[in-house]
Each structure stands twice: as structure tokens, then as C-alpha cells.
C-alpha positions in Angstrom: 9.3 6.9 -20.5 10.4 3.6 -19.8 8.0 1.3 -21.9 7.8 -2.6 -20.8 5.8 -5.7 -22.1 3.4 -6.2 -19.6 2.6 -10.3 -18.6 -0.5 -11.3 -20.6 -2.0 -12.7 -17.3 -1.6 -9.3 -15.8 -3.5 -7.6 -19.0 -6.5 -9.9 -18.8 -7.3 -8.7 -15.4 -7.5 -5.2 -16.9 -10.1 -3.3 -18.7 -8.8 -0.8 -21.1 -10.0 2.8 -20.6 -9.5 5.5 -23.5 -8.4 9.1 -21.9 -6.8 10.7 -24.8 -7.6 10.6 -28.5 -6.0 11.7 -31.5 -7.3 11.6 -35.1 -4.9 13.3 -36.9 -1.8 13.3 -35.2 0.0 13.4 -38.8 -1.2 17.0 -39.5 1.9 17.5 -37.2 4.4 15.2 -39.7 7.3 16.1 -37.1 5.6 15.4 -33.8 4.2 12.1 -35.7 7.5 10.9 -36.6 9.0 11.9 -33.5 6.7 9.6 -31.4 7.2 6.5 -33.7 11.2 7.4 -33.8 10.9 7.0 -29.8 8.5 4.0 -29.1 10.0 2.3 -32.2 7.0 1.7 -34.4 4.3 3.1 -36.3 1.5 1.1 -35.1 0.7 -0.8 -32.5 0.9 -0.4 -28.6 3.4 0.4 -26.2 3.0 0.1 -22.8 4.2 2.0 -19.2 3.5 2.4 -15.8 3.2 5.8 -14.2 4.5 6.8 -10.6 1.5 5.8 -9.4 2.3 2.6 -10.6 -1.1 2.7 -12.9 -0.5 0.6 -15.9 -1.2 3.2 -19.7 -0.7 2.1 -23.4 0.0 4.4 -26.3 -1.6 2.8 -29.4 -0.9 4.0 -33.0 -2.4 3.6 -36.0 -0.9 3.5 -39.7 -3.2 4.9 -42.5 -0.6 5.0 -45.3 1.0 8.4 -44.6 4.4 7.5 -44.0 3.8 8.4 -40.5 1.6 7.2 -37.5 -2.0 9.2 -38.2 -4.2 7.9 -35.2 -3.0 8.1 -31.5 -4.9 6.8 -28.3 -4.0 6.6 -24.9 -5.5 3.6 -22.7 -5.5 3.2 -18.7 -5.7 0.1 -17.6 -7.8 -0.5 -14.3 -8.4 -3.7 -12.2 -12.2 -4.9 -14.0 -14.0 -4.9 -10.6 -12.5 -2.0 -9.3 -13.6 1.8 -10.1 -11.0 4.4 -11.2 -8.5 5.4 -9.7 -8.8 9.1 -8.5 -9.0 11.8 -11.1 -5.6 13.7 -10.0 -3.7 10.7 -10.0 -5.1 9.8 -14.1 -4.6 13.6 -14.7 -0.9 13.4 -13.2 -0.2 10.5 -15.6 -1.5 12.2 -18.7 0.3 15.5 -17.7 3.8 13.2 -17.7 2.4 11.7 -21.0 2.0 15.1 -22.7 5.4 16.4 -21.3 7.0 13.4 -22.7 5.7 13.7 -26.1 7.0 17.7 -25.7 10.2 16.1 -24.7 10.7 13.8 -27.9 9.1 16.4 -30.3 11.6 19.1 -31.3 8.9 21.6 -32.2 7.0 21.5 -28.9 7.9 23.3 -25.4 7.4 21.0 -22.7 7.0 24.5 -20.7 4.2 25.1 -22.8 2.5 22.1 -22.4 3.2 22.5 -18.2 1.3 26.1 -19.0 -1.4 24.7 -20.3 -2.2 22.2 -17.8 -1.6 25.0 -15.3 -4.7 27.2 -16.9 -6.8 24.3 -17.5 -6.8 23.9 -14.1 -5.1 20.1 -14.4 -5.4 18.7 -10.9 -2.3 16.6 -9.9 -2.5 16.8 -6.3 -5.4 15.9 -3.7 -8.4 18.4 -4.3 -9.3 20.6 -1.3 -11.6 18.9 0.8 -10.7 15.4 -0.6 -8.5 14.6 2.6 -9.4 14.6 6.6 -6.7 15.4 9.4 -7.7 14.2 12.9 -7.0 16.9 15.1 -4.3 16.6 17.1 -5.9 17.6 20.6 -8.0 13.9 20.0 -4.5 11.9 21.1 -3.4 14.0 24.0 -2.6 12.0 27.2 -2.3 8.8 25.5 -1.7 5.7 28.3 1.9 4.3 27.6 2.4 6.3 24.2 4.3 9.6 25.2 6.2 9.4 21.6 6.4 12.8 19.8 4.9 12.5 16.3 6.9 12.6 13.3 5.8 13.5 9.5 6.8 12.3 6.1 4.8 13.6 2.9 4.0 10.9 0.6 2.0 12.3 -2.5 0.8 14.9 -0.7 -0.7 12.9 2.2 0.6 13.7 5.8 2.0 10.0 6.9 2.8 9.9 10.8 5.0 7.8 12.8 6.9 7.5 16.2 10.1 6.1 16.9 12.7 5.2 19.4 15.9 3.6 19.9 19.1 3.8 17.5 20.8 1.3 14.9 19.3 -0.4 12.2 15.6 -0.2 11.7 13.0 -2.1 13.1 10.0 -1.3 11.0 6.7 -1.6 12.9 3.8 -2.3 10.4 -0.1 -2.5 12.2 -3.1 -3.5 10.5 -6.6 -3.0 10.3 -8.4 -1.1 12.5 -5.6 0.1 14.4 -2.6 2.7 14.3 1.2 2.8 15.9 -0.8 2.8 19.8 -1.0 -1.3 19.0 2.6 -1.6 19.5 3.3 0.6 22.9 4.4 -2.7 25.0 7.0 -3.8 22.2 8.6 -0.5 21.1 10.2 0.2 24.7 11.9 -3.4 24.7 12.6 -3.4 20.7 14.4 0.0 21.1 17.0 -1.3 23.1 17.8 -3.4 19.8 17.7 -1.0 16.9 15.7 2.2 15.6 12.2 1.6 16.2 10.0 3.2 13.4 6.3 2.6 14.2 4.3 4.5 11.2 0.3 5.2 10.9 -0.9 3.6 7.5 -2.6 6.4 5.2 -6.5 6.2 7.0 -5.2 5.5 10.4 -3.9 7.0 13.3 -2.6 10.6 12.9 -1.9 9.9 9.0 -4.2 11.9 7.0 -7.2 10.1 5.3 -8.5 10.2 2.1 -12.5 10.3 1.9 -13.3 8.9 -1.4 -13.4 4.9 -1.2 -11.8 4.8 -4.7 -8.7 6.3 -3.0 -7.9 3.4 -1.0 -6.9 0.0 -3.4 -4.0 -2.7 -2.2 -1.9 -0.9 -4.8 -2.5 2.3 -3.6 -1.7 1.4 0.3 1.3 -0.6 -1.2 2.6 2.2 -3.1 2.5 5.1 0.1 4.2 2.5 2.3 7.0 1.9 -0.1 7.6 5.6 -0.9 7.6 6.3 3.4 10.3 3.7 3.4 12.4 5.7 0.8 11.5 8.8 2.2 13.4 7.8 5.3 15.8 5.8 3.4 15.5 2.8 5.6 18.0 0.2 4.8 19.1 -3.6 6.6 15.1 -3.2 7.9 13.7 -5.7 10.4 10.3 -5.8 9.5 7.8 -6.8 12.1 4.4 -6.9 10.3 0.8 -7.8 11.8 -2.6 -8.1 9.9 -2.8 -5.7 7.0 1.2 -4.6 8.1 1.9 -8.0 6.7 -0.2 -8.0 3.0 1.4 -4.4 2.4 5.1 -4.8 4.1 5.6 -8.5 2.4 4.6 -6.7 -1.2 7.1 -3.9 -0.4 10.1 -6.4 0.5 9.1 -8.4 -2.8 9.6 -5.2 -4.8 12.7 -3.7 -2.7 14.4 -6.5 -0.9 18.0 -5.1 -1.1 16.1 -2.9 1.8 15.6 -5.8 4.1 17.5 -7.8 6.6 14.9 -10.2 8.1 11.1 -10.5 8.9 9.0 -11.0 11.7 5.4 -12.1 10.6 2.7 -11.9 13.1 -1.2 -13.2 12.4 -0.7 -12.3 8.9 -0.4 -13.3 5.3 -0.2 -12.8 1.8 -3.0 -14.3 -0.5 -2.8 -15.5 -4.0 -6.3 -15.3 -4.4 -8.0 -18.5 -3.1 -10.8 -18.7 -0.7 -10.4 -18.0 2.9 -11.5 -19.5 6.2 -15.2 -18.4 7.2 -13.9 -16.7 10.2 -12.2 -14.2 8.0 -15.8 -14.0 5.5 -17.6 -13.4 8.2 -15.6 -10.2 9.4 -15.7 -9.2 5.7 -19.4 -9.6 5.6 -19.7 -7.3 8.7 -17.3 -4.4 7.8 -18.9 -4.1 4.7 -22.6 -3.9 6.3 -21.2 -1.2 9.0 -21.6 2.3 8.6 -18.8 2.9 11.4 -16.6 0.8 13.2 -16.5 0.6 17.5 -12.7 0.2 16.9 -11.9 -0.1 21.1 -14.7 -2.3 21.5 -14.0 -4.2 18.5 -10.2 -5.1 19.7 -11.2 -5.5 23.3 -13.7 -8.3 22.0 -10.6 -10.4 20.4 -8.4 -10.4 23.4 -7.9 -13.6 25.6 -5.3 -12.6 28.1 -6.3 -9.1 29.2 -9.2 -6.6 29.2 -8.3 -2.9 27.4 -9.0 0.0 30.0 -11.5 2.6 29.4 -8.1 5.0 28.5 -6.9 2.4 26.0 -10.4 1.9 24.4 -10.5 5.8 23.7 -7.0 6.0 22.4 -7.8 3.4 19.8 -11.0 5.2 18.7 -8.8 8.8 19.2 -7.9 8.6 15.0 -11.8 8.7 14.1 -13.6 12.0 15.2 -16.8 10.3 13.1 -17.7 8.1 10.8 -16.4 10.2 7.8 -12.7 9.7 9.3 -13.5 5.8 9.0 -13.4 5.3 5.3 -10.0 3.6 4.8 -10.7 1.7 7.7 -14.0 0.1 6.0 -12.5 -0.2 2.9 -9.7 -2.6 4.3 -12.0 -5.9 4.5 -12.7 -5.9 1.2 -9.0 -5.0 -0.5 -7.9 -8.8 0.9 -7.7 -10.8 -2.6 -10.7 -13.7 -2.0 -11.0 -15.0 -5.7 -8.0 -15.7 -8.3 -9.3 -12.2 -10.2 -9.9 -10.2 -7.4 -7.9 -6.9 -7.3 -4.2 -7.2 -5.8 -4.5 -11.4 -6.3 -2.5 -11.0 -9.7 0.3 -8.7 -8.0 0.5 -11.0 -4.7 1.2 -13.7 -6.9 4.4 -12.4 -8.6 5.6 -11.1 -5.0 5.0 -14.5 -3.9 7.4 -15.7 -6.2 10.1 -13.5 -5.5 9.5 -13.7 -1.8 10.7 -17.4 -2.7 13.8 -16.5 -4.4 14.8 -14.9 -0.8 16.8 -15.9 1.6 16.2 -13.1 4.5 15.6 -15.0 8.1 12.2 -15.3 8.8 10.5 -15.5 11.9 6.5 -16.4 12.6 4.8 -15.7 16.0 1.5 -16.6 15.6 -1.7 -16.2 18.6 -3.2 -19.5 19.2 -6.6 -18.0 19.3 -6.9 -16.2 16.2 -9.3 -17.9 13.5 -9.3 -15.2 10.9 -5.0 -15.9 10.3 -5.0 -19.5 11.5 -4.4 -21.0 7.5 -1.8 -18.1 7.1 0.7 -19.8 9.4 1.2 -22.5 7.0 1.1 -20.4 3.6 4.3 -18.2 5.2 5.6 -21.4 5.8 5.4 -22.7 2.2 6.8 -19.7 0.9 9.9 -18.7 2.9 13.2 -20.7 3.1 15.0 -19.6 6.5 12.6 -20.0 8.5 12.9 -20.3 12.5 10.5 -22.7 14.5 7.0 -20.8 14.7 6.4 -19.2 18.3 3.0 -19.9 19.1 1.5 -17.5 22.1 -1.2 -17.4 24.2 -3.2 -14.7 21.9 -5.8 -13.9 19.8 -5.3 -11.5 16.7 -3.8 -8.9 18.2 -0.5 -10.2 19.5 0.5 -7.0 20.9 -2.4 -6.7 23.3 -2.5 -10.0 24.5 1.1 -10.8 24.5 3.2 -7.6 23.5 6.1 -7.8 25.7 6.2 -11.5 25.1 6.4 -11.1 21.7 9.4 -8.6 21.9 11.0 -11.0 24.0 11.2 -13.7 21.2 11.8 -11.3 18.8 15.0 -10.0 20.6 16.3 -13.4 21.3 15.8 -14.5 17.9 17.9 -11.2 16.6 20.6 -11.9 19.1 23.8 -12.7 16.9 
């Protein structure tokens, strides 16, 4: 167990949830003393983060018996978010119990694992809680004849396509699209490196949890980070747009050693300030909507072309019904729009880390995108090593309005 001291500001945005309580820990003196020795205190709190990036605390109480008598395990959740999925909490608590058995000689970790098994403690997705779009929905996609590949991330299948060879060029889509969005940019960029275009969880060919509380800013960051780690990507050129940037820039701040350069297109990383009216209109619409007509939504934002019927069908392909759209409908509400909004504190930490980096950064912006217009100046205030912003005749989805031109700008900038 790696104990930490969380910042007071972080704790101020979280609520404690007592998960395990033991009021007579000293009935097993050897266990109580072993825990005291392991944590270094007889009374007080120690904190750690689980493999799901959740913050936990063990609080010990001393009743004068010469060893801890009371013990409570707390989970700390964002004040304005529901509890995480139960299987994530169960996994965190089982890991804690295994740790106790590991530090206390009289306990056997194997026995703890058996108890968890017989008690049917779930540490993975329950049956029926994850949907997978049938593959036939993706047949005969125009200009996208790439064989899908898959990576398992926390029991979820994340899909991606790739082309080319060399250092990775990671293309991250946003809301409510999938890797198909990059079909006009993959061929030219694949001449400069190994292009990898994943589908975020909840989108494209990737698995789609049903429950809304499965989708948080933190969980999306965690899934993407693990995807990169599973493929062991290094010397990455990050190309990100919309939520691809909100996630990709957070992952960059956590693992900067894996990245070589950054291309940000119509995206940002909000510290929690008030957004523009254009984004608020989109957010209000998404909160009211029961489902999204994705192809029509994208088509209505384009300024240089219109989607064909088959292209619109391709954007609708991941979502056979509204039950598959939970992730897409939740995304807009996850953008931090208040200082105490879930994700805002983590973004502020990420921004301070990004300010310390000296990676080359290129901004490519659509002149006609009102939603992300303020974000361009904010990113320019964060990064040090910036090329001049490339302003294109495009709306929010640059990849559709000006994909080949955006790819050409990237390749020219990357050239030695």
C-alpha cells in the first residue's frame, strides 16, 4: 500500500463515505499491532489511491489499550457525482483486505481471496452492464477499410485502427464521434509514423457501459492512460480534438515521458471557469436529449462540405439504439464549468504540470467554431514551445471540413 498525503484543496471537493467499520480491532491484538506498525500511527488517518484512481483512507482510533481499537475505511467521492460503480469499490476494498492479511502474519491472503469469492464480491463488470455494438453495423464504411484491433482495459474492450510504421501518432476523437472521424487524415499521416486511432470507451467499436456513473472524467482518463500503457506507446505525437484533448492533455500531464509533441485542434482543458454561451447551449441540449442523431448533428456543423448518406450512417453505426448512447449523452455534463465541478481540481493540477513541459505544440483551429474559440488563447497561455496557430476554414469538426489540410500542416510542422 502506497500511503500519500492528499492536498487539502483536493479533500475539500470530496465527501467521505464510510465503507468498512471495525469497532473491536484490538480483539486480534496481533492484527491491530501489525496495522499500527505498517501505517506508522495508532490514531489518525492515512490515505492511498486505488488502481481505479479513487482516494481511500484508513482511520484508526486509540481507546487506551496500547494498540488501535477502532478502524474505519472511507472512500472519497466528488461531492457532485454519484458513487463510482460498485465493482470498482469492491475491488478497492478487496485489495485493502489483502494488504491487511499481508502485513499481519496470522492472516492468510489466500483465505481473504477465498472469502471474497464465496461472498460473490464483484471486482469486474456485472453481467449485462456493458453493451457491444454488433460488428455488422460497421460493414462497408466509406474510406475506412481498416481492420479493427482490440485492447482489454479493466474488462472493457477498446478498439483501435492503425496504419503506417515508426513513432506513434495518436489520434484522439471527441464527442460524439469515433475513429472514423480521422479517415481523411490517417492516409497522409501514416507516411510520417505509426498512426493509432482508438475509439474511446462508449464510442465506436469500443464497449459501452450502460450505467451513467461508469462515465466520469477520471474514468475516461484512466482508460485512455491504460490503453497507451497496454500498447506501450512512446515518443507519441498526440493529435487531439474536442474531448480527445480534455483527456489526452490530462494523460500527457500524468505520463509526459511517453510524449514527443502535441497537436491540439478545437479543444482545451478547463480549470473550472465559466464557459461560453455556445457551449452552454450545447450542454443544455445534451442534458435534455434522450438520444442523439449523430450523423445529422455532425453534418449541421460543417462549413465546407456536407456528409453523404453513407457517411452519416457511418457516424450512427456505433449506436443501434439510445441504450448505446449513455457515454455520448453524459460527456457534455463532464466538462468542468465551475471551480468546484468534478474534474476541475484535477485539471488545475494537470495545467500546472503542462506549464513545466517544453514539448513542441501546434494548435490547429477552425475559424467557425464558436464552442472552443476561447480555448485557443487559454492553451497558448499554458504551453511554452508553441508554433503559430494554424487557422483553417472549418467548424468544430476540422477533420471533416479540412482533414487533408490539417494533416498537411501537421506533417510540415513535424518535418525535420
